[in-house]
PDB file with SEQRES, HELIX, SHEET and CRYST1 records, atoms N, CA, C and O in Angstrom:
SEQRES   1 A   84  UNK UNK UNK UNK UNK UNK UNK UNK UNK UNK UNK UNK UNK          
SEQRES   2 A   84  UNK UNK UNK UNK UNK UNK UNK UNK UNK UNK UNK UNK UNK          
SEQRES   3 A   84  UNK UNK UNK UNK UNK UNK UNK UNK UNK UNK UNK UNK UNK          
SEQRES   4 A   84  UNK UNK UNK UNK UNK UNK UNK UNK UNK UNK UNK UNK UNK          
SEQRES   5 A   84  UNK UNK UNK UNK UNK UNK UNK UNK UNK UNK UNK UNK UNK          
SEQRES   6 A   84  UNK UNK UNK UNK UNK UNK UNK UNK UNK UNK UNK UNK UNK          
SEQRES   7 A   84  UNK UNK UNK UNK UNK UNK                                      
HELIX    1 AA1 UNK A   33  UNK A   49  1                                  17    
HELIX    2 AA2 UNK A   58  UNK A   61  1                                   4    
SHEET    1 AA1 4 UNK A  17  UNK A  22  0                                        
SHEET    2 AA1 4 UNK A  62  UNK A  67  1                                        
SHEET    3 AA1 4 UNK A  73  UNK A  78 -1                                        
SHEET    4 AA1 4 UNK A  81  UNK A  83 -1                                        
CRYST1    1.000    1.000    1.000  90.00  90.00  90.00 P 1           1          
ATOM      1  N   UNK A   1    -182.631  11.868  24.502  1.00  0.00           N  
ATOM      2  CA  UNK A   1    -181.993  12.226  23.247  1.00  0.00           C  
ATOM      3  C   UNK A   1    -182.672  13.468  22.692  1.00  0.00           C  
ATOM      4  O   UNK A   1    -183.898  13.572  22.704  1.00  0.00           O  
ATOM      5  N   UNK A   2    -181.879  14.399  22.211  1.00  0.00           N  
ATOM      6  CA  UNK A   2    -182.444  15.593  21.596  1.00  0.00           C  
ATOM      7  C   UNK A   2    -182.097  15.587  20.119  1.00  0.00           C  
ATOM      8  O   UNK A   2    -181.098  15.001  19.701  1.00  0.00           O  
ATOM      9  N   UNK A   3    -182.916  16.232  19.355  1.00  0.00           N  
ATOM     10  CA  UNK A   3    -182.693  16.305  17.919  1.00  0.00           C  
ATOM     11  C   UNK A   3    -182.434  17.750  17.531  1.00  0.00           C  
ATOM     12  O   UNK A   3    -183.359  18.560  17.474  1.00  0.00           O  
ATOM     13  N   UNK A   4    -181.195  18.065  17.270  1.00  0.00           N  
ATOM     14  CA  UNK A   4    -180.827  19.402  16.837  1.00  0.00           C  
ATOM     15  C   UNK A   4    -180.439  19.326  15.369  1.00  0.00           C  
ATOM     16  O   UNK A   4    -179.415  18.740  15.017  1.00  0.00           O  
ATOM     17  N   UNK A   5    -181.259  19.918  14.520  1.00  0.00           N  
ATOM     18  CA  UNK A   5    -180.963  19.936  13.101  1.00  0.00           C  
ATOM     19  C   UNK A   5    -179.713  20.769  12.872  1.00  0.00           C  
ATOM     20  O   UNK A   5    -179.631  21.897  13.358  1.00  0.00           O  
ATOM     21  N   UNK A   6    -178.744  20.243  12.151  1.00  0.00           N  
ATOM     22  CA  UNK A   6    -177.517  20.967  11.892  1.00  0.00           C  
ATOM     23  C   UNK A   6    -176.291  20.332  12.521  1.00  0.00           C  
ATOM     24  O   UNK A   6    -175.163  20.728  12.226  1.00  0.00           O  
ATOM     25  N   UNK A   7    -176.504  19.345  13.390  1.00  0.00           N  
ATOM     26  CA  UNK A   7    -175.369  18.617  13.969  1.00  0.00           C  
ATOM     27  C   UNK A   7    -174.890  17.585  12.960  1.00  0.00           C  
ATOM     28  O   UNK A   7    -175.663  17.163  12.100  1.00  0.00           O  
ATOM     29  N   UNK A   8    -173.637  17.171  13.047  1.00  0.00           N  
ATOM     30  CA  UNK A   8    -173.154  16.158  12.107  1.00  0.00           C  
ATOM     31  C   UNK A   8    -173.880  14.830  12.310  1.00  0.00           C  
ATOM     32  O   UNK A   8    -174.322  14.506  13.413  1.00  0.00           O  
ATOM     33  N   UNK A   9    -173.990  14.087  11.246  1.00  0.00           N  
ATOM     34  CA  UNK A   9    -174.628  12.777  11.322  1.00  0.00           C  
ATOM     35  C   UNK A   9    -173.868  11.909  12.316  1.00  0.00           C  
ATOM     36  O   UNK A   9    -172.637  11.875  12.310  1.00  0.00           O  
ATOM     37  N   UNK A  10    -174.595  11.222  13.153  1.00  0.00           N  
ATOM     38  CA  UNK A  10    -173.986  10.344  14.134  1.00  0.00           C  
ATOM     39  C   UNK A  10    -173.642  11.013  15.454  1.00  0.00           C  
ATOM     40  O   UNK A  10    -173.123  10.360  16.359  1.00  0.00           O  
ATOM     41  N   UNK A  11    -173.924  12.310  15.578  1.00  0.00           N  
ATOM     42  CA  UNK A  11    -173.654  12.998  16.846  1.00  0.00           C  
ATOM     43  C   UNK A  11    -174.519  12.375  17.936  1.00  0.00           C  
ATOM     44  O   UNK A  11    -175.736  12.271  17.789  1.00  0.00           O  
ATOM     45  N   UNK A  12    -173.891  11.970  19.013  1.00  0.00           N  
ATOM     46  CA  UNK A  12    -174.591  11.325  20.118  1.00  0.00           C  
ATOM     47  C   UNK A  12    -175.102  12.390  21.082  1.00  0.00           C  
ATOM     48  O   UNK A  12    -174.317  13.043  21.768  1.00  0.00           O  
ATOM     49  N   UNK A  13    -176.419  12.560  21.130  1.00  0.00           N  
ATOM     50  CA  UNK A  13    -177.019  13.547  22.035  1.00  0.00           C  
ATOM     51  C   UNK A  13    -177.776  12.880  23.172  1.00  0.00           C  
ATOM     52  O   UNK A  13    -178.444  13.553  23.957  1.00  0.00           O  
ATOM     53  N   UNK A  14    -177.674  11.571  23.261  1.00  0.00           N  
ATOM     54  CA  UNK A  14    -178.354  10.851  24.331  1.00  0.00           C  
ATOM     55  C   UNK A  14    -177.762  11.266  25.678  1.00  0.00           C  
ATOM     56  O   UNK A  14    -176.543  11.275  25.850  1.00  0.00           O  
ATOM     57  N   UNK A  15    -178.624  11.605  26.625  1.00  0.00           N  
ATOM     58  CA  UNK A  15    -178.240  12.011  27.978  1.00  0.00           C  
ATOM     59  C   UNK A  15    -177.388  13.282  28.002  1.00  0.00           C  
ATOM     60  O   UNK A  15    -176.537  13.455  28.875  1.00  0.00           O  
ATOM     61  N   UNK A  16    -177.629  14.165  27.031  1.00  0.00           N  
ATOM     62  CA  UNK A  16    -176.934  15.444  26.954  1.00  0.00           C  
ATOM     63  C   UNK A  16    -177.945  16.572  27.158  1.00  0.00           C  
ATOM     64  O   UNK A  16    -179.141  16.402  26.922  1.00  0.00           O  
ATOM     65  N   UNK A  17    -177.451  17.705  27.593  1.00  0.00           N  
ATOM     66  CA  UNK A  17    -178.260  18.913  27.627  1.00  0.00           C  
ATOM     67  C   UNK A  17    -178.071  19.578  26.277  1.00  0.00           C  
ATOM     68  O   UNK A  17    -176.955  19.927  25.894  1.00  0.00           O  
ATOM     69  N   UNK A  18    -179.172  19.748  25.559  1.00  0.00           N  
ATOM     70  CA  UNK A  18    -179.124  20.302  24.208  1.00  0.00           C  
ATOM     71  C   UNK A  18    -179.635  21.736  24.229  1.00  0.00           C  
ATOM     72  O   UNK A  18    -180.703  22.021  24.771  1.00  0.00           O  
ATOM     73  N   UNK A  19    -178.863  22.626  23.636  1.00  0.00           N  
ATOM     74  CA  UNK A  19    -179.178  24.047  23.685  1.00  0.00           C  
ATOM     75  C   UNK A  19    -179.237  24.599  22.272  1.00  0.00           C  
ATOM     76  O   UNK A  19    -178.309  24.414  21.484  1.00  0.00           O  
ATOM     77  N   UNK A  20    -180.335  25.278  21.953  1.00  0.00           N  
ATOM     78  CA  UNK A  20    -180.478  26.032  20.705  1.00  0.00           C  
ATOM     79  C   UNK A  20    -180.220  27.491  21.027  1.00  0.00           C  
ATOM     80  O   UNK A  20    -180.852  28.051  21.923  1.00  0.00           O  
ATOM     81  N   UNK A  21    -179.293  28.115  20.301  1.00  0.00           N  
ATOM     82  CA  UNK A  21    -179.001  29.530  20.500  1.00  0.00           C  
ATOM     83  C   UNK A  21    -179.302  30.246  19.196  1.00  0.00           C  
ATOM     84  O   UNK A  21    -178.589  30.087  18.205  1.00  0.00           O  
ATOM     85  N   UNK A  22    -180.362  31.033  19.210  1.00  0.00           N  
ATOM     86  CA  UNK A  22    -180.734  31.797  18.027  1.00  0.00           C  
ATOM     87  C   UNK A  22    -180.698  33.280  18.322  1.00  0.00           C  
ATOM     88  O   UNK A  22    -181.057  33.716  19.415  1.00  0.00           O  
ATOM     89  N   UNK A  23    -180.272  34.037  17.362  1.00  0.00           N  
ATOM     90  CA  UNK A  23    -180.230  35.489  17.514  1.00  0.00           C  
ATOM     91  C   UNK A  23    -181.028  36.114  16.383  1.00  0.00           C  
ATOM     92  O   UNK A  23    -180.827  35.781  15.215  1.00  0.00           O  
ATOM     93  N   UNK A  24    -181.924  37.012  16.724  1.00  0.00           N  
ATOM     94  CA  UNK A  24    -182.678  37.719  15.689  1.00  0.00           C  
ATOM     95  C   UNK A  24    -182.207  39.155  15.538  1.00  0.00           C  
ATOM     96  O   UNK A  24    -182.862  39.956  14.871  1.00  0.00           O  
ATOM     97  N   UNK A  25    -181.088  39.484  16.144  1.00  0.00           N  
ATOM     98  CA  UNK A  25    -180.582  40.854  16.096  1.00  0.00           C  
ATOM     99  C   UNK A  25    -179.522  41.064  15.031  1.00  0.00           C  
ATOM    100  O   UNK A  25    -179.083  42.195  14.820  1.00  0.00           O  
ATOM    101  N   UNK A  26    -179.104  40.018  14.362  1.00  0.00           N  
ATOM    102  CA  UNK A  26    -178.046  40.143  13.371  1.00  0.00           C  
ATOM    103  C   UNK A  26    -176.656  40.132  13.979  1.00  0.00           C  
ATOM    104  O   UNK A  26    -175.678  40.426  13.292  1.00  0.00           O  
ATOM    105  N   UNK A  27    -176.555  39.796  15.262  1.00  0.00           N  
ATOM    106  CA  UNK A  27    -175.263  39.806  15.942  1.00  0.00           C  
ATOM    107  C   UNK A  27    -174.275  38.814  15.322  1.00  0.00           C  
ATOM    108  O   UNK A  27    -173.065  38.991  15.462  1.00  0.00           O  
ATOM    109  N   UNK A  28    -174.764  37.780  14.646  1.00  0.00           N  
ATOM    110  CA  UNK A  28    -173.887  36.800  14.030  1.00  0.00           C  
ATOM    111  C   UNK A  28    -173.471  37.186  12.612  1.00  0.00           C  
ATOM    112  O   UNK A  28    -172.563  36.570  12.054  1.00  0.00           O  
ATOM    113  N   UNK A  29    -174.113  38.189  12.019  1.00  0.00           N  
ATOM    114  CA  UNK A  29    -173.815  38.528  10.631  1.00  0.00           C  
ATOM    115  C   UNK A  29    -172.535  39.343  10.514  1.00  0.00           C  
ATOM    116  O   UNK A  29    -172.138  40.047  11.443  1.00  0.00           O  
ATOM    117  N   UNK A  30    -171.906  39.234   9.366  1.00  0.00           N  
ATOM    118  CA  UNK A  30    -170.696  39.993   9.033  1.00  0.00           C  
ATOM    119  C   UNK A  30    -169.548  39.776  10.016  1.00  0.00           C  
ATOM    120  O   UNK A  30    -168.779  40.701  10.278  1.00  0.00           O  
ATOM    121  N   UNK A  31    -169.426  38.589  10.551  1.00  0.00           N  
ATOM    122  CA  UNK A  31    -168.335  38.265  11.473  1.00  0.00           C  
ATOM    123  C   UNK A  31    -167.354  37.331  10.767  1.00  0.00           C  
ATOM    124  O   UNK A  31    -167.739  36.504   9.940  1.00  0.00           O  
ATOM    125  N   UNK A  32    -166.098  37.484  11.110  1.00  0.00           N  
ATOM    126  CA  UNK A  32    -165.102  36.554  10.577  1.00  0.00           C  
ATOM    127  C   UNK A  32    -165.293  35.190  11.239  1.00  0.00           C  
ATOM    128  O   UNK A  32    -165.995  35.064  12.242  1.00  0.00           O  
ATOM    129  N   UNK A  33    -164.669  34.199  10.672  1.00  0.00           N  
ATOM    130  CA  UNK A  33    -164.753  32.834  11.213  1.00  0.00           C  
ATOM    131  C   UNK A  33    -164.334  32.802  12.686  1.00  0.00           C  
ATOM    132  O   UNK A  33    -165.046  32.250  13.525  1.00  0.00           O  
ATOM    133  N   UNK A  34    -163.188  33.389  12.995  1.00  0.00           N  
ATOM    134  CA  UNK A  34    -162.687  33.372  14.369  1.00  0.00           C  
ATOM    135  C   UNK A  34    -163.576  34.198  15.294  1.00  0.00           C  
ATOM    136  O   UNK A  34    -163.794  33.812  16.442  1.00  0.00           O  
ATOM    137  N   UNK A  35    -164.091  35.321  14.813  1.00  0.00           N  
ATOM    138  CA  UNK A  35    -164.973  36.149  15.643  1.00  0.00           C  
ATOM    139  C   UNK A  35    -166.259  35.395  15.983  1.00  0.00           C  
ATOM    140  O   UNK A  35    -166.761  35.503  17.101  1.00  0.00           O  
ATOM    141  N   UNK A  36    -166.791  34.636  15.030  1.00  0.00           N  
ATOM    142  CA  UNK A  36    -167.988  33.828  15.307  1.00  0.00           C  
ATOM    143  C   UNK A  36    -167.695  32.756  16.346  1.00  0.00           C  
ATOM    144  O   UNK A  36    -168.470  32.573  17.284  1.00  0.00           O  
ATOM    145  N   UNK A  37    -166.593  32.052  16.187  1.00  0.00           N  
ATOM    146  CA  UNK A  37    -166.247  31.005  17.151  1.00  0.00           C  
ATOM    147  C   UNK A  37    -166.062  31.594  18.544  1.00  0.00           C  
ATOM    148  O   UNK A  37    -166.507  31.004  19.529  1.00  0.00           O  
ATOM    149  N   UNK A  38    -165.413  32.748  18.636  1.00  0.00           N  
ATOM    150  CA  UNK A  38    -165.221  33.412  19.938  1.00  0.00           C  
ATOM    151  C   UNK A  38    -166.559  33.827  20.538  1.00  0.00           C  
ATOM    152  O   UNK A  38    -166.778  33.680  21.740  1.00  0.00           O  
ATOM    153  N   UNK A  39    -167.449  34.343  19.702  1.00  0.00           N  
ATOM    154  CA  UNK A  39    -168.775  34.756  20.178  1.00  0.00           C  
ATOM    155  C   UNK A  39    -169.581  33.551  20.658  1.00  0.00           C  
ATOM    156  O   UNK A  39    -170.222  33.618  21.707  1.00  0.00           O  
ATOM    157  N   UNK A  40    -169.555  32.453  19.906  1.00  0.00           N  
ATOM    158  CA  UNK A  40    -170.251  31.232  20.321  1.00  0.00           C  
ATOM    159  C   UNK A  40    -169.738  30.778  21.689  1.00  0.00           C  
ATOM    160  O   UNK A  40    -170.522  30.398  22.558  1.00  0.00           O  
ATOM    161  N   UNK A  41    -168.424  30.821  21.869  1.00  0.00           N  
ATOM    162  CA  UNK A  41    -167.842  30.387  23.139  1.00  0.00           C  
ATOM    163  C   UNK A  41    -168.303  31.276  24.293  1.00  0.00           C  
ATOM    164  O   UNK A  41    -168.654  30.764  25.356  1.00  0.00           O  
ATOM    165  N   UNK A  42    -168.308  32.585  24.106  1.00  0.00           N  
ATOM    166  CA  UNK A  42    -168.747  33.495  25.177  1.00  0.00           C  
ATOM    167  C   UNK A  42    -170.220  33.269  25.523  1.00  0.00           C  
ATOM    168  O   UNK A  42    -170.591  33.258  26.697  1.00  0.00           O  
ATOM    169  N   UNK A  43    -171.049  33.091  24.507  1.00  0.00           N  
ATOM    170  CA  UNK A  43    -172.480  32.876  24.742  1.00  0.00           C  
ATOM    171  C   UNK A  43    -172.707  31.576  25.498  1.00  0.00           C  
ATOM    172  O   UNK A  43    -173.456  31.545  26.474  1.00  0.00           O  
ATOM    173  N   UNK A  44    -172.064  30.501  25.050  1.00  0.00           N  
ATOM    174  CA  UNK A  44    -172.273  29.200  25.694  1.00  0.00           C  
ATOM    175  C   UNK A  44    -171.708  29.188  27.112  1.00  0.00           C  
ATOM    176  O   UNK A  44    -172.294  28.561  27.995  1.00  0.00           O  
ATOM    177  N   UNK A  45    -170.601  29.855  27.351  1.00  0.00           N  
ATOM    178  CA  UNK A  45    -170.062  29.948  28.710  1.00  0.00           C  
ATOM    179  C   UNK A  45    -171.051  30.659  29.633  1.00  0.00           C  
ATOM    180  O   UNK A  45    -171.214  30.263  30.787  1.00  0.00           O  
ATOM    181  N   UNK A  46    -171.710  31.705  29.134  1.00  0.00           N  
ATOM    182  CA  UNK A  46    -172.721  32.401  29.932  1.00  0.00           C  
ATOM    183  C   UNK A  46    -173.887  31.482  30.261  1.00  0.00           C  
ATOM    184  O   UNK A  46    -174.359  31.448  31.397  1.00  0.00           O  
ATOM    185  N   UNK A  47    -174.347  30.740  29.269  1.00  0.00           N  
ATOM    186  CA  UNK A  47    -175.455  29.804  29.488  1.00  0.00           C  
ATOM    187  C   UNK A  47    -175.029  28.717  30.476  1.00  0.00           C  
ATOM    188  O   UNK A  47    -175.774  28.380  31.396  1.00  0.00           O  
ATOM    189  N   UNK A  48    -173.840  28.176  30.281  1.00  0.00           N  
ATOM    190  CA  UNK A  48    -173.358  27.096  31.131  1.00  0.00           C  
ATOM    191  C   UNK A  48    -173.255  27.518  32.595  1.00  0.00           C  
ATOM    192  O   UNK A  48    -173.488  26.705  33.490  1.00  0.00           O  
ATOM    193  N   UNK A  49    -172.914  28.761  32.842  1.00  0.00           N  
ATOM    194  CA  UNK A  49    -172.796  29.215  34.234  1.00  0.00           C  
ATOM    195  C   UNK A  49    -174.118  29.060  34.982  1.00  0.00           C  
ATOM    196  O   UNK A  49    -174.122  28.941  36.207  1.00  0.00           O  
ATOM    197  N   UNK A  50    -175.232  29.060  34.265  1.00  0.00           N  
ATOM    198  CA  UNK A  50    -176.533  28.887  34.897  1.00  0.00           C  
ATOM    199  C   UNK A  50    -176.982  27.445  35.043  1.00  0.00           C  
ATOM    200  O   UNK A  50    -177.965  27.172  35.733  1.00  0.00           O  
ATOM    201  N   UNK A  51    -176.283  26.522  34.408  1.00  0.00           N  
ATOM    202  CA  UNK A  51    -176.710  25.112  34.467  1.00  0.00           C  
ATOM    203  C   UNK A  51    -175.628  24.198  35.037  1.00  0.00           C  
ATOM    204  O   UNK A  51    -175.717  22.977  34.903  1.00  0.00           O  
ATOM    205  N   UNK A  52    -174.627  24.765  35.658  1.00  0.00           N  
ATOM    206  CA  UNK A  52    -173.511  23.960  36.192  1.00  0.00           C  
ATOM    207  C   UNK A  52    -173.945  22.872  37.174  1.00  0.00           C  
ATOM    208  O   UNK A  52    -173.271  21.850  37.300  1.00  0.00           O  
ATOM    209  N   UNK A  53    -175.044  23.078  37.858  1.00  0.00           N  
ATOM    210  CA  UNK A  53    -175.484  22.073  38.829  1.00  0.00           C  
ATOM    211  C   UNK A  53    -175.953  20.787  38.164  1.00  0.00           C  
ATOM    212  O   UNK A  53    -175.824  19.708  38.744  1.00  0.00           O  
ATOM    213  N   UNK A  54    -176.496  20.889  36.951  1.00  0.00           N  
ATOM    214  CA  UNK A  54    -176.978  19.686  36.266  1.00  0.00           C  
ATOM    215  C   UNK A  54    -176.021  19.219  35.171  1.00  0.00           C  
ATOM    216  O   UNK A  54    -176.061  18.058  34.764  1.00  0.00           O  
ATOM    217  N   UNK A  55    -175.180  20.103  34.703  1.00  0.00           N  
ATOM    218  CA  UNK A  55    -174.187  19.748  33.692  1.00  0.00           C  
ATOM    219  C   UNK A  55    -172.815  19.964  34.308  1.00  0.00           C  
ATOM    220  O   UNK A  55    -172.248  21.053  34.215  1.00  0.00           O  
ATOM    221  N   UNK A  56    -172.296  18.942  34.926  1.00  0.00           N  
ATOM    222  CA  UNK A  56    -171.055  19.101  35.689  1.00  0.00           C  
ATOM    223  C   UNK A  56    -169.821  19.249  34.808  1.00  0.00           C  
ATOM    224  O   UNK A  56    -168.796  19.743  35.278  1.00  0.00           O  
ATOM    225  N   UNK A  57    -169.888  18.838  33.550  1.00  0.00           N  
ATOM    226  CA  UNK A  57    -168.771  18.991  32.622  1.00  0.00           C  
ATOM    227  C   UNK A  57    -169.316  19.430  31.275  1.00  0.00           C  
ATOM    228  O   UNK A  57    -169.909  18.632  30.549  1.00  0.00           O  
ATOM    229  N   UNK A  58    -169.117  20.693  30.943  1.00  0.00           N  
ATOM    230  CA  UNK A  58    -169.676  21.230  29.703  1.00  0.00           C  
ATOM    231  C   UNK A  58    -169.208  20.436  28.490  1.00  0.00           C  
ATOM    232  O   UNK A  58    -169.990  20.218  27.565  1.00  0.00           O  
ATOM    233  N   UNK A  59    -167.964  20.003  28.472  1.00  0.00           N  
ATOM    234  CA  UNK A  59    -167.417  19.322  27.305  1.00  0.00           C  
ATOM    235  C   UNK A  59    -168.083  17.993  27.006  1.00  0.00           C  
ATOM    236  O   UNK A  59    -168.120  17.570  25.851  1.00  0.00           O  
ATOM    237  N   UNK A  60    -168.610  17.326  28.023  1.00  0.00           N  
ATOM    238  CA  UNK A  60    -169.246  16.028  27.796  1.00  0.00           C  
ATOM    239  C   UNK A  60    -170.752  16.051  28.001  1.00  0.00           C  
ATOM    240  O   UNK A  60    -171.444  15.159  27.510  1.00  0.00           O  
ATOM    241  N   UNK A  61    -171.284  17.046  28.712  1.00  0.00           N  
ATOM    242  CA  UNK A  61    -172.708  17.067  29.057  1.00  0.00           C  
ATOM    243  C   UNK A  61    -173.558  17.981  28.170  1.00  0.00           C  
ATOM    244  O   UNK A  61    -174.786  17.914  28.221  1.00  0.00           O  
ATOM    245  N   UNK A  62    -172.925  18.831  27.362  1.00  0.00           N  
ATOM    246  CA  UNK A  62    -173.668  19.857  26.627  1.00  0.00           C  
ATOM    247  C   UNK A  62    -173.407  19.752  25.121  1.00  0.00           C  
ATOM    248  O   UNK A  62    -172.281  19.536  24.674  1.00  0.00           O  
ATOM    249  N   UNK A  63    -174.494  19.915  24.360  1.00  0.00           N  
ATOM    250  CA  UNK A  63    -174.442  20.049  22.908  1.00  0.00           C  
ATOM    251  C   UNK A  63    -175.214  21.324  22.583  1.00  0.00           C  
ATOM    252  O   UNK A  63    -176.302  21.542  23.116  1.00  0.00           O  
ATOM    253  N   UNK A  64    -174.660  22.166  21.714  1.00  0.00           N  
ATOM    254  CA  UNK A  64    -175.334  23.424  21.387  1.00  0.00           C  
ATOM    255  C   UNK A  64    -175.289  23.675  19.891  1.00  0.00           C  
ATOM    256  O   UNK A  64    -174.330  23.316  19.207  1.00  0.00           O  
ATOM    257  N   UNK A  65    -176.354  24.301  19.399  1.00  0.00           N  
ATOM    258  CA  UNK A  65    -176.433  24.673  17.996  1.00  0.00           C  
ATOM    259  C   UNK A  65    -176.732  26.164  17.929  1.00  0.00           C  
ATOM    260  O   UNK A  65    -177.609  26.657  18.639  1.00  0.00           O  
ATOM    261  N   UNK A  66    -176.012  26.877  17.085  1.00  0.00           N  
ATOM    262  CA  UNK A  66    -176.148  28.321  16.945  1.00  0.00           C  
ATOM    263  C   UNK A  66    -176.798  28.650  15.603  1.00  0.00           C  
ATOM    264  O   UNK A  66    -176.351  28.182  14.556  1.00  0.00           O  
ATOM    265  N   UNK A  67    -177.863  29.464  15.646  1.00  0.00           N  
ATOM    266  CA  UNK A  67    -178.629  29.835  14.463  1.00  0.00           C  
ATOM    267  C   UNK A  67    -178.541  31.329  14.200  1.00  0.00           C  
ATOM    268  O   UNK A  67    -178.295  32.124  15.107  1.00  0.00           O  
ATOM    269  N   UNK A  68    -178.749  31.701  12.918  1.00  0.00           N  
ATOM    270  CA  UNK A  68    -178.879  33.111  12.601  1.00  0.00           C  
ATOM    271  C   UNK A  68    -180.349  33.515  12.657  1.00  0.00           C  
ATOM    272  O   UNK A  68    -181.200  32.711  13.038  1.00  0.00           O  
ATOM    273  N   UNK A  69    -180.648  34.743  12.283  1.00  0.00           N  
ATOM    274  CA  UNK A  69    -182.033  35.231  12.399  1.00  0.00           C  
ATOM    275  C   UNK A  69    -183.012  34.502  11.484  1.00  0.00           C  
ATOM    276  O   UNK A  69    -184.217  34.516  11.739  1.00  0.00           O  
ATOM    277  N   UNK A  70    -182.516  33.865  10.424  1.00  0.00           N  
ATOM    278  CA  UNK A  70    -183.385  33.088   9.523  1.00  0.00           C  
ATOM    279  C   UNK A  70    -183.490  31.625   9.948  1.00  0.00           C  
ATOM    280  O   UNK A  70    -184.025  30.798   9.211  1.00  0.00           O  
ATOM    281  N   UNK A  71    -182.977  31.308  11.139  1.00  0.00           N  
ATOM    282  CA  UNK A  71    -182.974  29.953  11.691  1.00  0.00           C  
ATOM    283  C   UNK A  71    -182.104  28.990  10.886  1.00  0.00           C  
ATOM    284  O   UNK A  71    -182.367  27.788  10.848  1.00  0.00           O  
ATOM    285  N   UNK A  72    -181.076  29.521  10.249  1.00  0.00           N  
ATOM    286  CA  UNK A  72    -180.107  28.697   9.531  1.00  0.00           C  
ATOM    287  C   UNK A  72    -178.963  28.381  10.490  1.00  0.00           C  
ATOM    288  O   UNK A  72    -178.396  29.294  11.090  1.00  0.00           O  
ATOM    289  N   UNK A  73    -178.617  27.106  10.645  1.00  0.00           N  
ATOM    290  CA  UNK A  73    -177.512  26.755  11.550  1.00  0.00           C  
ATOM    291  C   UNK A  73    -176.188  27.366  11.078  1.00  0.00           C  
ATOM    292  O   UNK A  73    -175.821  27.259   9.908  1.00  0.00           O  
ATOM    293  N   UNK A  74    -175.488  28.002  12.003  1.00  0.00           N  
ATOM    294  CA  UNK A  74    -174.194  28.617  11.701  1.00  0.00           C  
ATOM    295  C   UNK A  74    -173.031  27.837  12.295  1.00  0.00           C  
ATOM    296  O   UNK A  74    -171.924  27.849  11.756  1.00  0.00           O  
ATOM    297  N   UNK A  75    -173.283  27.169  13.393  1.00  0.00           N  
ATOM    298  CA  UNK A  75    -172.223  26.426  14.055  1.00  0.00           C  
ATOM    299  C   UNK A  75    -172.780  25.611  15.194  1.00  0.00           C  
ATOM    300  O   UNK A  75    -173.967  25.679  15.511  1.00  0.00           O  
ATOM    301  N   UNK A  76    -171.903  24.839  15.805  1.00  0.00           N  
ATOM    302  CA  UNK A  76    -172.333  24.003  16.923  1.00  0.00           C  
ATOM    303  C   UNK A  76    -171.173  23.732  17.855  1.00  0.00           C  
ATOM    304  O   UNK A  76    -170.006  23.889  17.495  1.00  0.00           O  
ATOM    305  N   UNK A  77    -171.525  23.318  19.071  1.00  0.00           N  
ATOM    306  CA  UNK A  77    -170.567  22.877  20.073  1.00  0.00           C  
ATOM    307  C   UNK A  77    -170.853  21.404  20.340  1.00  0.00           C  
ATOM    308  O   UNK A  77    -171.986  21.029  20.645  1.00  0.00           O  
ATOM    309  N   UNK A  78    -169.819  20.571  20.225  1.00  0.00           N  
ATOM    310  CA  UNK A  78    -169.995  19.144  20.432  1.00  0.00           C  
ATOM    311  C   UNK A  78    -168.645  18.549  20.823  1.00  0.00           C  
ATOM    312  O   UNK A  78    -167.642  18.784  20.148  1.00  0.00           O  
ATOM    313  N   UNK A  79    -168.620  17.795  21.889  1.00  0.00           N  
ATOM    314  CA  UNK A  79    -167.428  17.098  22.375  1.00  0.00           C  
ATOM    315  C   UNK A  79    -166.208  18.029  22.458  1.00  0.00           C  
ATOM    316  O   UNK A  79    -165.176  17.789  21.831  1.00  0.00           O  
ATOM    317  N   UNK A  80    -166.359  19.080  23.239  1.00  0.00           N  
ATOM    318  CA  UNK A  80    -165.276  20.005  23.585  1.00  0.00           C  
ATOM    319  C   UNK A  80    -164.909  21.011  22.501  1.00  0.00           C  
ATOM    320  O   UNK A  80    -164.022  21.834  22.727  1.00  0.00           O  
ATOM    321  N   UNK A  81    -165.548  20.982  21.335  1.00  0.00           N  
ATOM    322  CA  UNK A  81    -165.110  21.849  20.243  1.00  0.00           C  
ATOM    323  C   UNK A  81    -166.267  22.639  19.639  1.00  0.00           C  
ATOM    324  O   UNK A  81    -167.414  22.194  19.599  1.00  0.00           O  
ATOM    325  N   UNK A  82    -165.910  23.826  19.176  1.00  0.00           N  
ATOM    326  CA  UNK A  82    -166.836  24.693  18.446  1.00  0.00           C  
ATOM    327  C   UNK A  82    -166.555  24.522  16.957  1.00  0.00           C  
ATOM    328  O   UNK A  82    -165.401  24.497  16.530  1.00  0.00           O  
ATOM    329  N   UNK A  83    -167.621  24.405  16.177  1.00  0.00           N  
ATOM    330  CA  UNK A  83    -167.490  24.181  14.731  1.00  0.00           C  
ATOM    331  C   UNK A  83    -168.400  25.153  13.983  1.00  0.00           C  
ATOM    332  O   UNK A  83    -169.470  25.521  14.468  1.00  0.00           O  
ATOM    333  N   UNK A  84    -167.959  25.558  12.804  1.00  0.00           N  
ATOM    334  CA  UNK A  84    -168.813  26.354  11.916  1.00  0.00           C  
ATOM    335  C   UNK A  84    -169.381  25.452  10.856  1.00  0.00           C  
ATOM    336  O   UNK A  84    -170.133  25.909   9.995  1.00  0.00           O  
TER     337      UNK A  84                                                      
END                                                                             
């Protein structure tokens, strides 16, 4: 079980690969809602391509949390969906 601060209460992370994605470059700032969701998806797809051998289904095997440069959670990926 992993503990990612910023996930909804009751999120089941047991037996999941948990990923923290933080950016200190400001790449997440000044983006529209849809642009952020698209960026989160591209980043997580890149990460997933490197772990496909241990995470055979990203939608059920992976949980991710996205942070800004101040380490404030901006969004997450959980059970097939990206959320802000």
